[in-house]
Structures are given as C-alpha cells and as structure tokens.
C-alpha angles and dihedrals in degrees: 000000000000091000092048093049090047090054092050092050092049091048093049090047093049094050091046091051090050091050090047090050094048092045093049092047092050091046092052104031103026098078090042092053092048092047092049091052092048095049091047094051102043096058119103094252129126090236094056123097093233095051097088089045089052096045099044109019106224094193113105103242122194131197111211118193128193119188126205111227116206108229100186107037096153093049091050089055087056092053102268126141111271116250117206138187122200114237126197146338096234106190128204128187107233123208120192127191138159129235137177090039105182124176118211132204093246094070093266136116129203127210147157117230117207128194129201123194128206122187115242108202090178090064096037133090096222139359136268090248094065117114119233131183110229139155115284092248095189097048098041091044093051090049093057093042090053095044093110097044121107114285095244090059091052091047088052090052092047090051091048090049090052091050090051091047091238117170134184092252130042134200107215137148121264090247092054094046093050104034103027146270135214110268124174088198088079092063092044094052090046089051094049097039110019115212094014092115124020095202119103129192099346134050129189136149093240098027091121095039102077124071091003137108131240096234134279109306123195112193137172117265095207092228091129101019116028092188089067097050113135092005112139115251094180143341119217085347093303126125087197136005126244101217098102139058101244135051089233093058093044095053120115103223135173128004134316089269098258104092139354136211115286126259094038121195119229095252118085145315133213135207137173115241117197088192090059093035091227146070115269129206123210123192132221114260108169147330122253147138133266111202091330096316116115113242144182114220117218123191138179114272119230088249094062094096098015117136123247093261094058094036114021097200088066091060089099090066092060154136077104136186125188122344115270099047129078123212107232095172091113091063096033102064091277090291113152093253128147134187124210142147115291114285088005091288110185090010133119107292090232088072091057092043093053092063123048116222102040119127112178116197135170095227095055105028109033116101122223145176123208107200131184100236096206094058103019090233118140113237100184130005143165117186110191127188134167127215117218135181127211108222134172144149111292115199113238095027105089095190090073091065113182098324109162115227107273140156098235119204111227104177142326127217139190128206105204138173144147139196114257145147122024092350090057092046093051090045093049094045098048101036107028111020102043094044089048091051090050090049092051094043092057092057093042092053093044090046093051095046094063099057091039093054092042090050091051092051092049093051090051092048091048091053094049094049091048093053093049093051097047109035094157098038108143089227086062095047129087114260118260117263117273122239112271133211090262094070097088089053090055090050092051091049091053091052093050093053092051091054092051093052092052090052 
C-alpha cells in the first residue's frame, strides 16, 4: 500500500510539474511567438502572408455614387434657393491591383496602383442611361474662374457660350456626367484662355478615375523597422506637395490608406489621399469586433474640414469659406471646387440651409475604418466624400443669370469594402483563433498544475502519517514463511521419538 500510494503521489506530482512547465513556457514564450509571426507576415516582402493581399487586394471594393438632381433650375437662375433630389445609388465593382513593383536598397518599395470600375445594375437604383439635370460644371466653373478678367474677355466668352447653346444647367445621362461627353466648349475655352483647362474633347467628373493610377507611391517595407511599414516615403517623387499655404498642410503623412503598422494604439491614424490632395487624420472612436475579429474604429474628427477660424492648423488650406468644406481649387486647376462629408454632415448649418433637400445624418454620411489593431489591416471600411461647386452670378456672362452665391452639392461617393470568405477564414484562424487557443492553454496548464501538485503532496503526507501511527500493523510486516519441503521429515522424526519413549 505504501509503495502504491508513493507511486500515485509521484505520478500526480510529475503531471503537475509538466503542466506548470508548459503553462510557464506558454506564458513567457507564447506572446513572443505570436508577435514574431505577426511582424514577419505584415512586412512588404514576397515571403509574407500579407504580400499577396497587399499586391492584389482580394477584398471586393465597391464605388457607390449618388447624384444631386436640380429640380428648379429656372428658379435658381432667377435667384431662388436650389432644390435638389438625391438620385442613385449607382454602384460600381472596383478592382485594385499594383504594377511596377520595385524594391529599393533603403527599405522602401515603389508601385503604381490601378483601379478598374464595372457598373453593377443589379446593385444600383437606376441605370447609366437615365437623364439628370445638373449644373453645367464646366461653364459655371469657367465663369467664376474668369470673374476678374477684363470685361471684353468675359463678353467674348458669353457670346461664344450663346453660339454653342451653353446654359447654366444641363440634362445629361448618368454615364455622360460621370465618364465624359463631347463638349465643344472645351476647345472654345482653350482657344480664348490657353492652358486654363487641360481637358480636350470630353469632360466628365470621373473621366480620370477609371483605368488610371493614383500616382507613384514609395512606401517603407518594414524589413528593418516594422514601425514604419506602409508609411509613405514619397508620392510622385515628392516628400511633400505644394498645393497649400503652409508646410504642415503640404506634408505627406501616414500610409497610402491600405494598411498600417502593427500593434496600433487607440489614438489616431493618418493616410495620404491623392483624391483630396492632402493627408487626412482619423481619430479612434471605439473598440469592437467584425465577424469575430477585434477591431478599432477610426472616424473623421469634426476638425477635418474645418476652416482656419474654427481650427487654426487648417489655415493653410484656405482661402476658406464656412467650416465643413475644404477648398481644393489649388489642386483642381483653380476651379471653384470643394470637398466635404455627404449632405454637409458635420459642416456649418448655413451650408445645409442654402440648399433644399439635404438631410445629413451620422448613420448614412459618416466615414469610418475598422482596423485589426494587432496587424494594422482594415477589416471593414467606408470612405465617403462629397464634391461641391461654388457658383454665382458673374457680371458680363449672361448665362449665369441671377444665381445667388452658393456651394452647390454635385454628388457624393463612397468607396467601401470588407474582408470576407476564405481570406477572412485564414485571417481569423492564424491571427485570432490560434493566439486565443495558446492564451487559453497557458491558463489551463497553470490551473491544472496547482491542484495536481497539491494532491501529490497530500498523498505523500497521508502515507507518512499512516506509517507513523501503525508501526506494527500486519499490513506493514513481512508475510510469515511458507511451509517448505522439509516439514514432513520433521513430522516423521517427532513420531519416531514418541515411539521410542513408549518402548
């Protein structure tokens, strides 16, 4: 019994020690192993897991466009408030891929990223063949741009506009408005004011958006310094742009907007947007989960498009108007164009009041990024922007009528996408499930080791106490000797002695 009890105690102690050892190893080495794998696989390197995702984005992206139809164009020409109706959405499947990928010796890589758009009528509310009444962007923009020119030049332009039957509002199809239409006004403007507009033949809001790249990006690979991975080193060879009035506003900060360095803190993130001609900062809002994957949600602060009066650091983006819209004329051929959140969300209320039919809301018009903080990879995003045009009556150009000065919304669009399918499964397994299992195992092993070792000690103490209390216990003595083959001889000898005595 003592030997058996001792064996039980030794077995329990051995198993407990093994559990303690495994738990301790996982506690100390587990996070380091996971971190090593993360750092190895988020670098821009052909051997990393995320490289193919970075090169050919597998996430299905969609471009959703909503146009603002002007419902009272004749009244607007007489000085009335514009009344608009949102049309759409018109949805396009967006494919992104990188070409000209070139690695450099200074831990950077250069590339061109192209995008292709394909109309999805099954997801859209309308077709590209629908007609919509909108401001004549080209004519009204040229009028404002030429406002300070000599009167005779403006009269020449007005006469030319009349000859070309140009009006302040046009009735065109969605496809023409977005992707271009023939307009002889382009050649006329170029003849009167050479170099004013670089377009020739066709004009469309997104004419340079499809089958084009967003410029030559050079970003850090993270091979030597993982904290700099995906951070932009230069764009089109520039360390900073020259569109704005201050160095701070001209800086190219953050990443290219696709991924961020791993192990993010819940503060803010930055990216450079060629479409907005500037770097943009989003701030942390809350933690959450996207299909089981932990995320940080980043949103636009109210100061993103604030004017210089309300937010002095934005003074460099001026000349400014009301808060909530940013003047992008300096990077849009000096055309009077502004960007904002859709429906002037988070903007000065006067902008909303100046146009009837706008209904800003956080749920529909706020942009967001849900990023996995461990890897810096976006899981779900929707970047929303609105394009607006400043228009007004310009003396000498009769076509502008009596239009009151107004920042007119033209359209708003959202680029949205989220990780799903096999990509999500692989991501979840490698970066969420396995680390979670390792995390749970370390506590299971440590939790088991304590009762096992205590049980072993108790068994040993029980055996020792029992032996001290019962030193002569038969169960603790050696068994008596067994009869041997000599016993019959002893019995015979005893019988013979008895017979002798009787004789």
